[in-house]
Backbone as a ProteinNet text record, in pm:
[ID]
protein_1_A
[PRIMARY]
MKTRKHFTPLLLILAVGMALTACQKCETCSYTTRNTSGEESTYYFPETCGPKYKRQIQRETCETTAAYFGSTCVCTKN
[TERTIARY]
4247.3	4103.5	4039.2	4093.8	4034.9	4038.8	4145.8	4158.8	4050.7	4021.8	3921	3781.7	3750.2	3619.2	3598.9	3703.1	3692.7	3700.5	3764.7	3785	3656.1	3575.4	3452.2	3351.4	3318.7	3225.6	3279.8	3409.7	3470.6	3452.3	3471.9	3450.7	3304.8	3214.1	3071.8	3034.5	3082.4	3054.9	3112.8	3231.8	3296.3	3217.7	3172.2	3096.4	2963.8	2894.3	2766.6	2789.7	2892.3	2925.1	2954.4	3027.6	3059	2934.5	2848	2725.7	2634.1	2625.7	2538.8	2591.8	2720.3	2776.4	2776.4	2770	2769.7	2633.3	2530.2	2395.7	2382.3	2359.9	2348.3	2202.9	2176.8	2043.2	2040.9	1931.7	1917.4	1785.7	1781.8	1662.8	1648	1523.9	1493.2	1390.6	1416.9	1326.3	1268.5	1148.1	1083.6	985.8	946.6	840.8	761.7	637.4	548.2	503.5	505.7	460.7	357.1	284.7	190	239	229.1	266.9	144.8	158.1	48.7	-73.7	-55.5	-167.7	-237.5	-181	-238.2	-186.2	-91.3	-34.1	67.2	64.6	158.7	287.6	396.8	528.3	595.9	649	719.3	868.1	946.4	1091.2	1151.2	1237.7	1300	1448	1493.8	1635.7	1696.2	1824.6	1887	1887.2	1883.9	1889.6	2021.1	2011.7	2130.3	2143.4	2261	2289.2	2408.6	2412.4	2528.4	2491.9	2583.9	2563.6	2444.7	2395.7	2277	2297.9	2417.3	2438.7	2424.3	2464	2448.3	2300.9	2226.4	2083	2011.5	2058.4	1998.2	2021.9	2139.5	2169.2	2072.1	2049.4	1955.8	1814.7	1773.8	1640.1	1620.9	1719.5	1710.4	1707.5	1784.5	1783.9	1646.8	1590.1	1456.7	1352	1358	1261	1271.1	1392.9	1412.9	1359.7	1393.2	1348	1196.6	1139.4	994	922.5	975.4	914.5	918.8	1026.3	1039	926.1	889.1	782.9	645.4	635.4	506.4	459.8	553.2	521.2	584.4	570.5	635.6	720.5	824.6	918.3	872.4	882.7	850.9	973.4	1022.5	1138.3	1097.5	1141.5	1110.5	1240.6	1240.5	1358.4	1350.9	1464	1471.3	1546.6
-4723	-4728	-4589.9	-4500.8	-4368	-4291.7	-4306.8	-4237	-4282.7	-4407.8	-4462	-4409.4	-4392.8	-4342.2	-4199.1	-4120.4	-3982.1	-3973.4	-4069.9	-4070.3	-4101.3	-4193.6	-4235.3	-4121.3	-4047.6	-3935.3	-3826.7	-3806.5	-3707.3	-3746.7	-3873.9	-3922.3	-3908.5	-3936.5	-3925.3	-3780.2	-3687.9	-3545.4	-3501.3	-3544	-3510.3	-3566.4	-3689.2	-3751.8	-3680.4	-3645.1	-3574.5	-3436.8	-3368.9	-3237	-3241.8	-3341	-3355.6	-3390	-3471.1	-3508.9	-3388.9	-3304.3	-3186.8	-3084.2	-3068	-2970.8	-3022.5	-3152.1	-3209.2	-3195.5	-3170.4	-3157.6	-3023.6	-3025.9	-2902.6	-2864.7	-2736.2	-2687	-2649.3	-2685.4	-2656.7	-2584.2	-2510.4	-2432.3	-2422.4	-2429.3	-2411.3	-2300.2	-2204.5	-2091	-2091.5	-2036.7	-2026.3	-1909.6	-1868.7	-1768.7	-1801.9	-1759.1	-1787.9	-1656.6	-1652.3	-1533.9	-1574.7	-1476.4	-1497.9	-1419.7	-1483.4	-1412	-1334.7	-1271	-1189.3	-1272	-1401.3	-1490.6	-1541.5	-1511.7	-1558.1	-1692.3	-1748.3	-1877.4	-1856.7	-1945.1	-1937.5	-2012.2	-1952.8	-2016.5	-2005.8	-2117.2	-2118.3	-2134.1	-2048.1	-2051	-2095.7	-2197	-2253.2	-2217.3	-2172	-2150.4	-2282.8	-2304.1	-2429.7	-2440.7	-2563.3	-2586.9	-2531.1	-2455.2	-2398.4	-2456.5	-2510.7	-2568.8	-2497.8	-2499.7	-2443.5	-2336.6	-2243.5	-2141.2	-2050.5	-1986.9	-1902.4	-1790.2	-1731.2	-1618.9	-1660.5	-1782.9	-1830.2	-1847	-1904.4	-1921.8	-1787.6	-1691.1	-1557.7	-1484.8	-1501.6	-1440.5	-1491.4	-1622.8	-1678.1	-1627.1	-1622.1	-1574.1	-1429.5	-1344.4	-1204.4	-1190.3	-1273	-1271.4	-1311.6	-1416.1	-1462.1	-1353.7	-1291.9	-1187.4	-1067.8	-1027.2	-914	-946.3	-1065.6	-1106.1	-1119.7	-1181.2	-1198.7	-1063.9	-971.3	-838	-766.7	-784.5	-723.6	-770.8	-897.8	-954.4	-947.6	-878	-862.6	-988.3	-1068.1	-1193.9	-1195	-1306.3	-1323.1	-1448.3	-1444.6	-1556.8	-1651.5	-1779.5	-1881.6	-1971	-1980.4	-2065.4	-2177.1	-2298.3	-2411.9	-2473.2	-2513.3	-2577.4	-2726.8	-2780.2	-2924	-2998.7
1954	1940.8	1952.8	2036.3	2050.5	1919.1	1844.9	1718	1621	1619.5	1529.2	1563.7	1690.6	1731.2	1681	1678.2	1631.3	1479.2	1420	1275.7	1199.7	1248.6	1181.8	1169.7	1276.2	1260.2	1167.3	1169.6	1081.8	935.5	905.3	768.6	727.2	818.4	789.4	758	837.1	814.5	680.3	649.6	524	404.9	414.7	305.9	282.8	389.6	376.3	315.1	358.3	304.1	155.3	112.2	-30	-110.2	-55.6	-126.2	-144.4	-45.6	-55.2	-154.3	-163.3	-256.3	-399.2	-419.1	-552.9	-619.8	-544.4	-597.6	-668.7	-800.8	-877	-897.1	-892.2	-922.6	-1070	-1136.4	-1278.1	-1302.4	-1412.6	-1443.7	-1595.9	-1643.8	-1784.2	-1796.1	-1884.6	-1902.6	-2043.7	-2056.6	-2187.3	-2187.4	-2306.8	-2321.4	-2447	-2450.4	-2562	-2625.7	-2759	-2831.4	-2935.5	-2984.9	-3094.8	-3216.5	-3331.9	-3453.5	-3505.8	-3619.6	-3672.8	-3710.2	-3733.9	-3766.6	-3640.7	-3523.8	-3398.1	-3351	-3424.6	-3385.3	-3273.9	-3175.7	-3063.7	-3094.7	-3053.7	-3064	-2928	-2880.3	-2752.9	-2778.9	-2716	-2729.5	-2596.9	-2602.7	-2483.9	-2480.3	-2366.7	-2344.7	-2299.4	-2325.8	-2281.2	-2128.7	-2082.1	-1937.6	-1883.7	-1775	-1711.6	-1572	-1542.8	-1411.8	-1350.4	-1219.2	-1152	-1051.6	-1030.3	-927.9	-960.8	-858.2	-870.9	-972.2	-976.5	-1067.4	-1213.9	-1249.2	-1386.8	-1422.1	-1329.7	-1353.4	-1358.3	-1278.4	-1276.6	-1408.9	-1468.2	-1597.6	-1702.9	-1704.7	-1802.8	-1777.9	-1651.8	-1617.1	-1664.6	-1639.9	-1680.7	-1832.8	-1903.1	-2048.9	-2101.4	-2042.9	-2083.2	-2056.1	-1938.7	-1902.9	-1996.9	-2031.7	-2122.8	-2262	-2312.1	-2444.8	-2448.9	-2347.6	-2342.5	-2337	-2258.6	-2248.6	-2383.9	-2458.2	-2590.6	-2682.6	-2670.8	-2753.5	-2688.4	-2575.4	-2507.6	-2437.2	-2392.5	-2326	-2187.2	-2118.4	-1989.3	-1991.2	-1912.4	-1902.7	-1792.3	-1818.4	-1718.6	-1701.5	-1577.7	-1549.3	-1454.5	-1484.1	-1398.6	-1349.1	-1223.3	-1164.9	-1192.9	-1235.6	-1270.4	-1164.6
[MASK]
++++++++++++++++++++++++++++++++++++++++++++++++++++++++++++++++++++++++++++++

């Protein structure tokens, strides 16, 4: 019986730990530009999920591209 008392909390901690690591963070970035006629066009990057460095790469790409076109990048967390 003593083994079972220690085993149950260990399983609970393990289950919570796995659930927290399975949760992925996702982000979608976009920027809006105007053409010579004054019409706005919005460009969306694909949703990126996973580690922070992957999302940061997309954010930096969006910011660089938007700056080239005189716009700003907007990223939203999903």
